[in-house]
C-alpha positions in Angstrom: 1.3 6.4 -13.1 -2.1 7.8 -14.0 -5.5 6.1 -13.6 -6.5 2.9 -12.0 -7.5 1.9 -8.5 -5.3 1.4 -5.4 -6.0 -0.7 -2.4 -3.9 -0.8 0.7 -4.3 -3.5 3.3 -2.7 -3.7 6.7 -3.4 -2.5 10.2 -3.3 0.6 12.3 -1.5 0.1 15.7 -2.0 2.6 18.5 1.1 4.2 19.8 1.1 4.0 23.6 4.7 5.0 24.4 4.4 8.2 26.4 7.7 9.6 25.2 6.7 9.1 21.5 3.3 10.8 22.2 4.9 13.8 23.9 7.5 14.2 21.0 4.7 14.0 18.4 2.5 16.5 20.4 5.4 18.9 20.7 6.2 18.8 17.0 2.6 18.9 15.8 1.5 21.5 18.3 -1.3 19.2 19.5 -2.4 19.1 23.2 -2.4 15.8 25.0 -4.3 13.6 25.4 -5.1 12.1 21.9 -4.8 8.8 20.1 -1.9 8.3 17.8 -1.6 5.4 15.3 1.1 4.1 13.1 0.3 2.3 9.8 1.7 -1.2 9.2 0.9 -1.9 5.5 0.7 -5.6 4.6 0.0 -5.2 0.8 -0.6 -2.5 -1.8 -2.2 -3.4 -5.1 -2.9 -1.1 -8.0 -5.3 -2.2 -10.7 -5.7 -0.6 -14.1 -6.7 -1.3 -17.7 -3.7 -1.4 -20.1 -4.9 -1.7 -23.7 -6.8 -5.0 -23.9 -5.5 -6.3 -20.6 -6.2 -5.7 -16.9 -3.0 -5.2 -14.9 -2.3 -5.7 -11.2 0.8 -4.2 -9.6 1.4 -5.7 -6.2 3.8 -4.9 -3.4 4.3 -6.6 0.0 6.9 -5.6 2.6 10.3 -7.2 2.0 9.8 -8.1 -1.6 10.1 -6.1 -4.9 6.8 -5.1 -6.6 5.6 -7.2 -9.5 2.9 -6.9 -12.2 0.5 -9.5 -13.3 -1.5 -9.0 -16.6 -4.5 -10.8 -17.9 -6.2 -10.5 -21.3 -9.8 -11.0 -22.2 -9.2 -14.5 -23.5 -8.6 -17.9 -21.9 -4.8 -17.5 -21.8 -3.3 -17.7 -18.3 -2.2 -14.5 -16.5 1.4 -13.3 -17.2 3.7 -12.1 -14.5 6.2 -9.3 -15.5 9.7 -9.2 -14.1 9.9 -7.5 -10.7 10.6 -3.8 -10.9 8.8 -3.2 -14.2 
């Protein structure tokens, strides 16, 4: 999977549970206080050029990834089967 551009969208949510913060601090060797965040990705898209086409590989939580390809003509985009 070489080349292309990857975009990740979602949000970072601050962890406020004191027990979780203390467990993380103990394992990481970081002194309290600090801010800790967990990532909640909403979508990941990889874009690359494949021969004469541009390809978009998209993943959203709970669904298999799929690829959409578009050529440099007026033909509509093609969607590959999930998992390819």
